[in-house]
C-alpha positions in Angstrom: 64.1 138.6 131.6 63.8 139.3 135.4 66.3 137.6 137.7 65.1 134.6 139.6 66.4 133.6 143.0 67.0 130.8 143.9 67.7 129.6 140.3 64.8 127.4 139.1 66.8 124.2 138.9 67.9 124.4 142.6 64.2 124.3 143.6 64.2 120.6 142.7 65.4 118.6 145.7 67.1 115.8 144.0 69.0 118.0 141.6 69.9 120.4 144.5 71.4 117.5 146.5 73.5 116.3 143.5 74.6 119.9 142.7 76.0 120.5 146.2 77.6 117.1 146.3 79.3 117.8 143.0 80.5 121.2 144.1 82.6 119.6 146.8 83.8 116.7 144.6 84.8 118.9 141.7 87.1 121.0 143.9 88.9 117.9 145.0 89.1 116.6 141.4 90.5 119.8 139.9 92.9 120.0 142.9 94.2 116.5 142.0 94.5 117.3 138.2 96.6 120.3 138.9 98.7 118.4 141.4 99.4 115.4 139.0 100.9 117.8 136.4 103.1 119.4 139.1 104.0 115.9 140.4 105.1 114.6 137.0 107.0 117.8 136.3 108.9 117.5 139.6 109.7 113.8 138.9 110.8 114.3 135.3 111.3 117.9 134.3 110.4 116.9 130.7 107.5 118.7 128.8 106.7 115.5 126.9 106.1 113.8 130.2 103.4 116.3 130.9 101.9 115.4 127.6 101.9 111.8 128.6 99.3 112.6 131.3 96.9 113.7 128.7 97.5 110.5 126.7 96.9 108.4 129.8 93.5 110.1 130.2 92.6 109.8 126.5 93.0 106.1 125.8 90.5 104.7 128.2 88.0 107.3 127.1 88.3 106.2 123.5 88.2 102.5 124.4 85.3 102.6 126.9 83.1 105.6 126.1 80.8 104.1 123.5 80.2 101.0 125.6 79.7 103.2 128.7 77.1 105.4 126.9 75.1 102.4 125.8 75.2 101.1 129.4 73.9 104.4 130.8 70.8 104.1 128.6 69.9 100.6 129.9 71.0 100.5 133.6 70.0 102.6 136.6 72.0 105.8 136.2 72.0 106.6 139.9 73.4 103.1 140.9 76.0 103.3 138.1 77.2 106.6 139.6 77.5 105.1 143.1 79.8 102.4 141.7 81.9 104.9 139.7 82.2 107.4 142.5 83.2 104.7 144.9 86.0 103.5 142.5 87.2 107.0 142.0 87.5 107.4 145.8 89.7 104.3 146.1 92.0 105.3 143.2 92.7 108.8 144.8 93.4 107.2 148.0 95.8 104.7 146.5 97.7 107.6 144.8 97.9 109.3 148.2 99.3 106.2 149.8 101.9 105.6 147.1 103.0 109.2 147.3 103.1 109.2 151.1 105.1 106.1 151.4 107.6 107.0 148.6 106.4 104.4 146.1 105.3 107.1 143.6 106.7 107.1 140.0 105.7 108.6 136.8 104.5 105.3 135.6 102.4 104.8 138.7 100.8 108.2 138.2 100.1 107.3 134.5 98.5 104.0 135.5 96.2 105.4 138.2 95.3 108.4 135.9 94.4 105.9 133.1 92.3 103.8 135.6 90.5 106.9 136.8 89.8 108.0 133.2 88.4 104.6 132.5 86.0 104.8 135.5 85.1 108.4 134.5 84.2 107.3 131.0 81.3 105.3 132.7 80.5 108.1 135.1 80.1 111.0 132.8 77.4 109.6 130.5 75.4 108.6 133.6 76.0 111.9 135.4 75.0 114.1 132.5 72.1 111.8 131.4 70.5 111.9 134.8 70.1 115.7 134.8 67.0 115.7 132.6 65.5 113.1 134.9 65.9 115.5 137.9 64.5 118.8 136.4 61.8 119.6 133.9 62.7 120.6 130.3 62.1 124.3 130.9 64.7 124.4 133.7 67.4 122.3 131.8 69.4 125.2 130.4 69.5 126.6 134.0 70.5 123.3 135.4 73.5 123.2 132.9 74.4 126.8 133.8 74.4 125.8 137.5 76.3 122.8 136.7 78.9 125.0 135.0 79.0 127.2 138.1 79.7 124.2 140.3 82.4 123.0 138.0 84.1 126.4 137.7 83.8 127.1 141.4 85.5 123.8 142.1 88.1 124.6 139.4 88.9 128.0 141.1 89.1 126.8 144.7 90.6 123.3 144.0 93.9 124.4 142.3 94.2 127.6 144.4 94.0 125.6 147.7 96.0 122.9 146.1 98.8 125.3 145.3 99.1 126.1 149.1 99.0 122.4 149.9 101.8 121.7 147.4 103.9 124.3 148.9 103.0 123.2 152.6 101.9 119.7 153.7 102.8 118.2 150.3 101.4 116.4 147.2 100.1 113.3 149.0 97.6 115.4 151.0 96.0 116.7 147.8 95.3 113.2 146.8 93.8 112.2 150.3 91.5 115.3 150.2 90.3 114.4 146.7 89.4 110.9 147.9 87.3 112.3 150.8 85.6 114.8 148.5 84.0 112.0 146.4 82.0 111.1 149.6 79.8 114.1 149.2 78.4 112.8 145.9 78.1 109.4 147.3 76.0 110.7 150.1 73.8 112.8 147.9 73.0 109.8 145.6 72.2 107.6 148.6 69.9 110.3 150.2 68.1 111.3 147.0 66.6 107.8 146.5 65.2 106.3 143.2 65.3 108.5 140.1 62.8 107.6 137.2 64.3 107.4 133.7 63.0 106.4 130.3 64.6 103.0 129.2 65.1 102.0 125.6 63.0 99.0 125.0 63.5 98.7 121.2 65.5 95.9 119.6 68.6 98.1 119.5 68.6 98.4 123.3 71.5 97.1 125.3 75.3 97.2 125.1 75.8 96.1 121.5 77.2 97.3 118.3 73.7 97.9 117.0 72.9 100.1 120.0 76.1 102.1 119.7 75.5 102.4 115.9 72.0 103.9 116.5 73.7 106.7 118.6 76.3 107.4 115.9 73.6 107.6 113.2 71.7 110.0 115.3 74.6 112.4 115.5 75.4 112.1 111.8 71.8 113.3 111.0 72.2 116.3 113.4 74.6 118.8 111.6 74.5 121.3 114.4 75.4 118.7 117.1 78.1 117.2 114.8 79.6 120.5 113.8 79.7 121.7 117.5 81.5 118.5 118.5 84.1 118.9 115.8 84.6 122.5 116.6 85.2 121.6 120.3 87.6 118.8 119.4 89.8 120.9 117.0 89.7 124.1 119.2 90.7 122.2 122.3 93.3 120.1 120.5 95.2 123.1 119.3 94.6 125.3 122.4 95.2 122.7 125.3 98.2 124.5 126.8 97.2 124.0 130.5 99.6 121.0 130.6 102.5 123.4 130.2 101.5 125.6 133.1 103.9 124.0 135.4 106.8 125.2 133.1 105.3 128.6 132.8 104.9 128.9 136.5 108.3 127.5 137.5 110.7 128.5 134.6 109.1 131.5 132.7 107.1 133.4 135.2 108.9 132.2 138.2 105.9 132.2 140.5 106.4 128.8 142.2 103.7 126.4 143.4 101.3 129.0 144.8 101.4 131.0 141.5 100.9 127.8 139.7 97.7 127.1 141.6 96.3 130.6 140.8 97.2 130.2 137.1 95.4 126.8 136.9 92.4 128.5 138.6 92.4 131.5 136.2 90.4 129.9 133.4 87.9 128.8 136.0 87.5 132.3 137.3 86.5 133.5 133.8 84.3 130.5 133.2 82.6 130.9 136.5 82.0 134.5 136.1 80.4 133.8 132.6 78.3 130.9 134.0 76.8 133.3 136.6 75.8 135.7 133.8 74.3 132.9 131.7 72.5 131.5 134.6 70.7 134.6 135.7 70.3 136.6 132.4 68.4 134.1 130.2 68.4 132.6 126.8 71.3 133.2 124.4 70.1 134.5 120.9 71.9 133.5 117.7 73.6 130.7 119.4 75.6 129.6 116.4 77.4 132.9 115.9 78.0 133.3 119.6 79.5 129.8 119.7 81.8 130.5 116.8 82.8 133.9 118.2 83.4 132.4 121.7 85.8 129.8 120.3 87.6 132.4 118.2 88.1 134.5 121.3 89.4 131.5 123.1 92.0 131.0 120.4 93.0 134.7 120.5 93.4 134.6 124.3 95.6 131.5 124.1 97.9 133.5 121.7 98.1 136.2 124.3 98.9 133.6 127.0 101.8 132.3 124.9 103.3 135.8 124.2 103.0 137.0 127.8 105.9 137.2 130.2 104.0 138.8 133.1 102.0 136.9 135.6 99.0 139.3 135.5 98.8 139.4 131.7 98.9 135.6 131.7 96.3 135.3 134.4 94.1 137.8 132.4 94.5 135.9 129.2 93.5 132.7 130.9 90.5 134.3 132.5 89.3 135.5 129.0 90.0 132.0 127.6 87.9 130.5 130.4 85.0 132.8 130.0 84.8 132.2 126.3 85.2 128.4 126.6 82.3 128.4 129.1 79.9 130.0 126.6 80.8 127.3 124.1 80.4 124.5 126.7 77.0 125.6 127.9 75.6 126.1 124.3 76.8 122.7 123.2 75.5 121.0 126.3 72.1 122.6 125.9 71.8 121.8 122.2 72.8 118.1 122.8 70.3 117.5 125.6 67.4 119.3 124.0 67.8 117.6 120.6 68.4 114.1 122.0 65.7 111.6 123.2 66.2 110.4 126.7 66.7 106.7 125.6 69.5 107.8 123.3 71.1 110.4 125.7 73.8 108.2 127.2 75.0 107.0 123.8 75.1 110.6 122.4 76.9 111.8 125.5 79.5 109.0 125.1 80.4 110.1 121.7 80.6 113.7 122.9 82.9 112.6 125.6 85.3 111.2 123.1 85.4 114.6 121.4 85.3 116.6 124.7 88.1 114.5 126.2 90.0 113.6 123.0 90.6 117.2 122.0 92.2 118.4 125.3 94.1 115.2 126.0 95.6 114.8 122.5 96.2 118.5 122.6 98.2 118.2 125.9 100.4 115.6 124.2 100.8 117.8 121.1 101.6 120.7 123.3 104.3 118.8 125.1 105.9 117.5 121.9 106.0 120.9 120.3 107.3 122.5 123.6 110.0 119.8 123.7 111.0 120.9 120.2 110.3 124.6 120.0 109.9 125.6 123.6 106.7 126.2 125.7 105.8 129.8 124.5 105.9 128.9 120.8 103.8 125.8 121.4 101.1 127.8 123.0 101.1 130.5 120.3 100.9 128.1 117.4 98.1 126.3 119.2 96.0 129.5 119.6 96.5 130.2 115.9 95.4 126.7 115.0 92.3 127.3 117.0 91.4 130.3 114.9 91.9 128.2 111.7 89.5 125.6 113.1 86.9 128.2 113.7 87.1 129.3 110.1 86.9 125.9 108.7 83.8 124.9 110.8 82.0 128.1 109.9 82.7 127.5 106.1 82.0 123.8 106.2 78.7 124.0 108.1 76.9 127.2 107.3 73.9 125.9 109.4 76.1 126.5 112.5 76.6 130.3 111.6 72.8 130.6 111.0 71.7 128.6 114.0 69.5 130.5 116.5 68.7 127.9 119.1 65.0 127.5 118.4 65.1 125.4 115.2 63.2 122.1 115.1 65.2 118.8 115.4 66.3 117.4 112.1 65.6 113.8 111.4 
């Protein structure tokens, strides 16, 4: 397939505006995620406290996601995003103020993290569901590849710059910068104007148990979607070792705040590079086998990360983990969007969000508990091995996934 420049999705004005806004905002968000872990480690020095950050993010997602998904199918998604982005701005500014004035504590960080996760539970279904309303179907895979590029670019630049800020002006400035970064998305949403969307006018429409149940039944009847979600959950549960990076950077590799920033960025370097390849090369064939192989490589790279005592070997292992995880993410997102009607999309994404967020956040708690007991390196190694076991289980339990090529009709 010949290369296309600019990429097809960026030729659509409204998508282009949102994409550039998210590019700025994601850098700030990823900078703050890295800073929060460093902040908690500085305040407590306890691995289990780092796992608590994941728990603070997880609980609101589980509580609110299904309702948020149903809401995204019946309200104006653009307006919902304006509300959520404004609230996220205020929360980041509050965290910056508490830190700047010396009122910060681990419990304050947990509370603001949980509040931000609750808001994000409403933001993500709206943000992902609006993409098919901005680009035609034939450009959807390209749009998600570009979205991944924006995410990974922000995930590279954010923590890398954040490491320098942590070592220089201080943690509070990371939170202030993140608050300002949300304004880029808010400006894009205001400038793009109205966005048409298909609204569910059936008797199941609305924020109700019946509406939520319709989304759950749809997923149950889609074995490829269901198995990919379970694969993502178990793989990230076992291999979510990024919460332990402050310990590796400070106590094992001894590279300090700047080195920590680069280690946090390493997975994004691999993921961003892979996203560029997928954005310009074309359709992935035999998507099921590629997905399973990518997650297996992710687990193997995690094992290498746990074994390494060299900064550069650790960095390389995280780059490989990021590249393989990106393949998995893009394939799963494309499958879900193509196989889901627009009026159900918010509800399906909300369930996906529970798996997508639940695996890593529970995994961070699990990694912290195991690290408290056995040490950080062994926690990472056993997690990588658990990921490999999860891949084997999914491949055996759902042979449809192994045989999935990407062009099969939707199953009822």
